N, C-alpha and C positions, 0 to 999 in steps of 0.2 A: 504494500500500500504506500510506503514511503516514496518509491519511485514515481508513482502516479501523482502524488501531491506535488512533488518537485516539478513534474511535467507541467502541471497547471500553472505553477508560479514562474518558471523560467523558460517556458516553451521548449524545454527538453528535460530529461530525467537525470541531470547531473551525471555522475559516473555509473549509475545503475542502468543495466540493459534489460530488455524485455525477454521473457522466456519464449522459446520457439513456438510460433503460431499464436502468440498473444501480443497485445499491443494497446494502443490508446489513440483516440481521435479527439482533437480539441477544435472546437469552432467558437470563435469569439469576435469581439469588435473592440478596437482602440479608438478613443476620441481624444484628439490632441489639439491644443490651441496655444499659440504664441503671438505676442505683440512686440517682442524685442528679441535681440540676439546678443550673444557674447561677441565682443569686438575681435577683429582679426589681429590687431596689434595694440599694445598698450594696456590691455586689461579692461575691465569694466564691461558695461552693456550699452547698447544703443538701440533706437527704434528700428523696426524692420524697414520702415519708409515713412513718408508723410501720412500719419494715421494708418500705418500698415498693420494688417491683421492676417494671420494664417490659421486656417482651420482644416482639420483632416478627420474623417471618419473612415476607419479602415477595417472591413471584415477580413478575417484571416483563418487559415486552416493549418493545423500541425498534425501530422500522423506518424506513428511509429509502429513497427511490427518486428517481432523477433524472427529473424531468418534462421538462426540457430540459438542455442543458449548463450553464446558469446558474441554474436553479431546481430545488431539491430539496424534495420533500414529506416531512413528518415525522409519525409517529403513535406514541404511547406509552401504556402502560396498566400498572397494577399491581393486585394483589389480595392485600393483606396479611392474615396471621393475627397477631393482637395479643392480648397478655395483660398485665393489670396486677393485682398483688396487694399488699395491705398488711394489717396486723393487723385482722381483723374484716371484711375486704371483698375481693372479687375480681371481675374482669370480663374476659371474653374474647370475641373475635368474629373470624370469617373473612368478609370482605366485599370486594366490588369497590371499588377506590379511585377516583382521579381519572383521567379520560380527557383526553389532551392531543394536540393536533394543530396543525400550522402549516407553515411553509416557511422555507427558507434561500435567500437570493439573493446570488450572487457579485457583489462590487463590483470586485474586482481579483484575477485569478488567473493571473499569469505563470508560465512554466515554472520560474523561479527567483525568489527574493526574497519579499517580504512578500505574503501573501494577506489579502484583506479581504472580509468578508461581513456581511450583516444578517440577523437571524433574528427571526421573530415566532411566538409560540406562544400558543394559547388553551387554557384548562383548565376543565373542568366536572366536578362530582361525579356519581357513578353509584350512590351509597349513600343509605340513608335517614337522616333527621335524628336518629333515636333509636338509631343504631348506637353501641355503646360497648364498647371504645375506638373513637373515630372515626378513620377513615383520613385525614381532611382536615377543613378548616374548613367545608366544605359550601357554598362560594360559587364564582362564576366569577372567573377571573384572565385578564389579557392581558399578556404580557411581550414587550418589544422589546429586542433586544440587538445590540450591535456587536461583531464578532469579528475578531481579527487573529492571524496566526501565520506561521511560516516554518520550513523545515528548513535544516540547515547541517552541514558536515563536522566530525567530531571525530576527528582522526587518520585512520585508514582506515575509520571507522564514520560513521554519520549520526545527528545529534541533531535535536531539534525543540523549539520553544517556542510556546505558545499563550496568549492572554489574551482576556478578554471582559468587558464591562460592560453592564448594562442596567437597566431599570426595570420592575417588575411592578406593574401596576394591579390592585387587589383590590377587588371590589365587596362590599357588605355591611359587617360589623363589622370584619374584619381590616384592619390598617394596610397601606398600600402599602409597597413594599420597593425598595431598591437592591440589586442582586445582581452579583457578580463572580466571576471565576475566573482563576487563573494556573496554568500547568502546563508541564512539560518532561520530556523523556525521551531515551533512547539506544537505538538498535538495536544491542544488544550482540553479537548473532550474527544470521545470516540467519533463525533461528527464534525468537529471544528478544528481547523489548523490555522495558525497565524504565522506569518513569516515576513522577513525583510530582505532586501537585496540591493546591491550596488553594482551598476554596470559601468565599465570603464572602457573608453576608446581613445587611442592616441595615434595620430598619423605620424609617419616617419618620412624623411627625405626633405627635399626642397619644397618651399611653398610655391605652388604653381600660380600662373596668372589667373585671376578670378574672372569668370565670365558671368554676365547677368543671369539671374535666376530668381524665381519667386517662391521656391520651396526652401525654407531656411534649414531644413534637416538634410538636404541633399547638397553637400559641398565636397569639392575634390580634396580638401585638406581641412581637418578639424580635430579638436580634442573635446571630449565630453564625459562628464560624470553624472549619471542618472541614478536617483534613489527611488526605490519602490517598496511599498507595503501592501500586503494582500491578506485576505481571509479566504479559506477554501472550506466549503460546507458540503458534507455528504448528503445527497438527496434520497438515497436508497439504492440498493443493488449496485450497479456499476456506474451510476451517474453522480457527478459532482459539479459544483458551480464555484467560480472564483470571481471575487470583486476586489479590485486594487486601484491604487493611485500612484503615479510616478511623477517626480519633479526633477527637472534639469537643475543640478546644483552648482556646477562649475563647467567652464569650457572655453573654447576659442573658435571663432569663425563659424558659429553654428547657432541655431535658434535656441532661445531660452523659454521653455514653456512647461506645461503640465499635461498629463495624460491619464484619463480614466480607462481602466481595463476591465472588461466583462467577458468571461469565457464559460462555456458549458462543454463538458468533456465526458467521454464514455470509454471505459476500459473493456477489453474483450479477451 
């Protein structure tokens, strides 16, 4: 059950893999809004534009299935509706986003103690280059990640901790990235789990020439720290629902906003 709770919170199950023939499907929506951005140089924040506002409502799908007891296949997809407005200008679009697929391989999965796994995900765009606001940078990525985590008793309850770190190779103009995450939570009751996470992104290499764009989350070079809190409730059987909120806490050359997260998922 722990792996499934982590799947709802972090869009993947940390270092835990699915058993052969079993898995999880998560269907959700993220509602993001930003009126300002972290500055590209000098620190601080600045408006997106003259009375600039960016809004995004993004339905998404995440699916995992155990190919063997050690190998888990992964598929994800999202299709955001996005709108940007400022004085004298507006743009909106509903378009398919990036398609992502890959696998997770267990390196260590004892009944107790630390779990280790490696994960590889490839990403490709499914939208046209003239879509505005763009759902992504329009290029292929390949990300390799090392994941670690464990569960532990907290009084009469159980808690968990996860961490991961990896490198995202990005072809084309966008800069490569180091990406990380740390998270933890507590199974407060048999039906309720609470958890917190921090998502970290840092671009590497030279700062490229900035081209005009109206999606403040799609930049060729940026740093970002995003904090998220969630609750996951068991509805019965194999069904659960997650409600969370994420806030952009620090960054460079990227939007500064907040995001509500709602997801319903089913294990099988």
